C-alpha positions as CSV (number, residue, x, y, z in Angstrom):
1,M,0.0,0.0,0.0
2,S,1.0,3.6,-0.2
3,V,-0.1,7.1,0.9
4,L,-1.0,10.0,-1.3
5,V,0.3,13.3,-0.1
6,T,-1.4,16.6,-1.2
7,D,-1.3,20.1,0.1
8,Q,-4.2,19.1,2.4
9,G,-2.3,16.1,4.0
10,F,-2.4,12.4,3.7
11,G,-5.0,10.2,2.0
12,P,-5.1,6.7,0.5
13,A,-3.4,6.3,-2.8
14,P,-5.9,5.5,-5.5
15,V,-5.5,2.3,-7.6
16,T,-4.3,3.2,-11.1
17,N,-4.1,1.3,-14.4
18,A,-0.8,3.0,-15.5
19,V,1.3,1.3,-18.0
20,A,5.1,1.5,-18.6
21,L,6.4,3.7,-21.3
22,A,7.2,0.6,-23.5
23,D,3.4,-0.2,-23.4
24,I,2.2,3.4,-24.1
25,A,0.3,2.2,-27.2
26,T,-2.1,0.2,-24.9
27,H,-2.5,3.0,-22.3
28,K,-5.8,3.9,-20.8
29,G,-4.9,7.5,-19.9
30,E,-2.3,6.7,-17.3
31,V,1.4,6.0,-17.7
32,D,4.4,5.3,-15.4
33,L,7.7,6.9,-16.3
34,L,11.1,6.0,-14.9
35,Q,13.5,8.7,-14.0
36,T,15.5,7.6,-17.1
37,D,12.7,7.7,-19.6
38,P,12.6,10.6,-22.1
39,P,9.5,12.7,-21.4
40,E,9.4,13.8,-25.1
41,A,8.3,10.2,-25.9
42,L,4.9,11.1,-24.5
43,L,4.3,14.2,-26.6
44,P,2.0,12.4,-29.1
45,Y,-0.1,11.1,-26.2
46,F,-0.4,14.3,-24.1
47,K,-4.0,14.9,-25.1
48,D,-5.1,11.5,-24.1
49,L,-3.2,11.2,-20.8
50,T,-4.9,11.9,-17.5
51,L,-2.1,10.8,-15.2
52,I,1.6,10.6,-15.5
53,R,3.4,8.9,-12.5
54,V,7.1,9.6,-12.4
55,A,9.3,7.1,-10.3
56,F,11.7,8.4,-7.6
57,P,13.9,5.3,-7.0
58,A,15.5,7.0,-3.9
59,F,15.2,10.3,-2.1
60,S,18.8,11.0,-3.2
61,D,18.0,10.7,-6.9
62,G,16.7,14.0,-8.2
63,R,16.4,13.2,-11.9
64,A,12.6,12.8,-11.5
65,F,12.3,16.5,-10.6
66,T,13.8,17.3,-13.9
67,I,11.4,14.9,-15.7
68,G,8.4,16.7,-14.0
69,H,9.7,20.1,-15.0
70,R,10.3,19.0,-18.6
71,L,6.8,17.5,-18.9
72,R,5.3,20.8,-17.8
73,A,7.6,22.8,-20.1
74,L,6.6,20.5,-23.0
75,G,3.0,21.5,-22.3
76,Y,1.5,18.6,-20.3
77,K,-1.5,20.0,-18.4
78,G,-2.8,16.7,-16.8
79,H,-2.2,15.2,-13.4
80,L,1.5,14.6,-12.5
81,R,2.4,12.4,-9.6
82,A,5.7,11.7,-8.0
83,V,6.0,8.1,-6.8
84,G,8.5,6.7,-4.4
85,P,10.6,7.6,-1.3
86,V,10.3,11.3,-1.7
87,I,10.9,12.9,1.8
88,A,8.9,15.7,3.4
89,D,11.7,18.2,2.9
90,Q,11.5,17.6,-0.9
91,Y,7.8,18.2,-1.1
92,P,8.1,21.9,-1.9
93,M,10.6,21.1,-4.7
94,A,8.2,18.4,-6.1
95,R,5.3,21.0,-6.2
96,R,7.5,23.7,-7.8
97,T,8.7,21.4,-10.5
98,G,5.2,20.6,-11.6
99,F,4.0,17.6,-9.5
100,D,0.4,17.8,-8.2
101,D,1.0,15.3,-5.5
102,V,3.3,12.6,-4.1
103,E,2.7,8.9,-3.5
104,I,4.9,7.5,-0.8
105,P,5.3,4.1,0.8
106,D,3.5,3.4,4.1
107,D,6.8,2.9,6.0
108,L,7.9,6.4,5.0
109,A,4.6,7.9,6.0
110,A,5.1,6.2,9.4
111,R,8.6,7.7,9.8
112,Q,7.5,11.2,8.5
113,P,4.0,11.8,9.8
114,E,1.4,14.0,8.1
115,A,2.3,17.1,10.3
116,Q,5.8,17.2,8.7
117,W,4.3,17.2,5.2
118,K,1.5,19.7,6.0
119,F,4.2,22.1,7.5
120,R,5.7,22.2,3.9
121,A,2.3,22.4,2.1
122,D,2.6,26.2,1.8
123,W,5.4,25.6,-0.7
124,K,4.9,28.8,-2.6
125,A,5.8,31.0,0.4
126,H,8.9,29.0,1.5
127,D,11.2,29.3,-1.5
128,Y,14.3,31.3,-1.3
129,Q,13.1,33.8,-3.9
130,A,10.0,34.6,-1.9
131,R,12.2,35.3,1.2
132,L,14.5,37.6,-0.9
133,R,11.5,39.6,-2.1
134,A,10.1,40.0,1.4
């Protein structure tokens, strides 16, 4: 099981029917990307995709942040979810790079309770640029 983290806090992660990039031709609106997959490969499918889940294999691997940013820069307007061991301190970066929410494993949710994530939910006000403008 896993936990879905949004700006409002924790919730159960919904079941998805996402397919891997290699199976994109059979997708039903949802696809899973690895942090090594080229986001440009999804361009022909953008209008049909409702959810892109991008894998974070480890909290120390930030390549998925770049994937999220590139998908938004390419024009993807649908739902974008980070999946994996993203830690609470990384939540603001995930939101700033275009992710709508984060799906984390249950054991991580137990180690980093909802209060830690909700503390970072006001991600727009806690970036260094906002502090410099103040």
